[in-house]
C-alpha angles and dihedrals in degrees: 000000000000111000114208115244091236090062093044092052092045091052092049091049089055103036100046096055090045092051091045091051092048091048094047099044106023100037115009095039098035099115118350137161118200142179138196130195100221096178135015112166141142122246100208123134100243095167096036094241120193089222100068090110114157092008087077089059097060112128140178118277092260090048092236095132142352120267111265101184105020128177136179129222125190110199124191120199118192146171101236096167130091098251133062122262119223129194090256091056094072113105096235133106112284093244093051113098092194117094103174135018128201117202123198109195114212093014138088122218111242097179145331137212132184102235102177142018124184091223131025094233089065090070089075089066092066100059128133095278096035097103095254112141147097140241123193104311098349129089119202118210122196129240097273116190108225131186120218109299095010121138145167135200132221124196116205130192113208139184119218119232117255115273116233108253093021129269132101129303107245101199141016134221113251116266117263114224118198128190143091148200128240110243092009127148113292109336090351092241120149110265132210111245132201132236112275094222112113127014119312122237092243091053092048090049092051092048090050091048094051090045089053090050092051093047090048091052090050092050092048091049093049092049095042115123103243089199091070108119121245122242096269095053121111132193130230141060128294127188117220113205141175134031119064088194090063094039097099091054092049093048093054092041097053092044090053090047091052091055088061096035108033093178091064118094130190137196113203116201114168120188116131133321092251094049090050094053091045091053090048089056092051094049092044092055088058102038101036139238114315093004103075110115093214133104119190117201119205134187097229130347122326123257121258121278101059105097095162095052107104114202127218117183110230109169147343110253118208117207130195138198112244129199138188111263091240090063090075098213130124101169136029132180117242089247091054091051090052091050091050093053092042088059093243093117112056103162129049092225087071089070099037098274131120117291109270142111119281116237119190118214116190141164133253118284092255093057117118090208090057092046090052090048093050094046102040104029106025092040094239098315114138128227106256092222139260127306100175137055099197097036090237108072132038120249088225108033091186090071107068110212142123114296112252127185139163134222130200101229143023093253092049090052092050092049090051094049091048093051100039119078112233094011123149129185143141135254145172107277099239094053092046094046091058090058123087096183097071134055120238108226122211122221117233092337096312127112121211103276133142092237092054093046093046090051093050094246096111116051105186109094141103138198112246110224129195111211125201129181097254122323110320122237106270095237095043125112089244091059093041094052093047089052089049094051092051095041128085099282093043092048090053090053091050091052092047089062094052097259127112130237115235090246090065093061130089088227095046096156094060090030095227142094121298117291091257090057092052090067094056098081090049091050090049091050090054094053118131124238114342119247117275116259135207120273090235098253110137 
């Protein structure tokens, strides 16, 4: 499995500091005794100053003679580990009171004083029988118990050994500090420490390492191929079939999906809902259940005879009645619409419009939009069929009746209604709303809105279903695109076209209006006699 560089760098940036901290505090700094020589200098009067004062009175410890070549050493002893040090931790024989010795080659100790302790209770460790003392060139320091971070300082006055041939000794060999801790780091020996002023080398190294990680992540991000597909992308080609009413939504949806997933390809073929489901069945018989790269979209549920077609509700489509602007109508009752399509109203003046012949423009019998119109507006009545090719003149002029014609797609129907005087038809709301050359006609005082449909006041709607041949493979392009259409981006596209995602509805599971609203079309279909209409004289 290829691990992205961003993840590798992020892991390094986290793991390395953690390991360093564990090493430093849990292992390397577990129990550690350290020392530091903070001063080692002579006290001779090189320039013969008149201000030497008491320094001229320094003498050997026994007072036998003054110091001729004196020097001073300030030694700091500290617990620089992470655990406390007890008297029993010193690596010395149990009976030995001395914990640490400091040897000064070429010099004799003239006297010592404890000049500083980090806590007052440490002063008790330097009593008469503590082990503190000196002999010749060696200082003995007692077993001092020290908590974490505790320290003490010892100042020593020393006399340099005589130089053969006379004169002064110019330099001294560095002090040798001996001692150790049981269970300490490494051998447990006391270690020379450094001054804590400034930034330590380990800290500088860690800062440089983290800086390098950050710069590397920046470089990787700048050079990253933005076209790389996200985790939910799938490759391949899928054919989208069916509803022309839902075609604008599908076109925008698959184009948006391709921007995120460039290896996905789509073929959009819109005909009618019924044709789409039939083609899905044919392709599924060849490709197999769950592996057919086809999605059929249908305005409303499929017809019987397609047992392998699995439905998934996608959106609620609102439809509207549309009329030619010369018809002069903006609202019709449901009863009036039924009379129009039954051929009982032949002139617009009979329903309050401008005088002119009524021309009915419909869709093919396999259209989901037509099926929704017949079921929800006409109360189940079916369109008797076409009798005109151009939607203006009858095929058989000897049979006087209302002109009826059909068109293959939503856009074709809208074009025909816009260009034909007295024409009336129906369309998906989003497609009709984008037109300025047709009038949107309300039904019984209600415009096509989600609120009206959800309340049962507006009857002309349909659930848009996406059909697959069996359940698609989860990582297939079919499954990925269906998730996309019903996810946030897809839902925004659906709303943009005037339709509503299932999640916006009170009855989201069935993707339709509330149960009370579902009974309204049935009640309308069971109405008694339709209202009387004018005889057309005006």
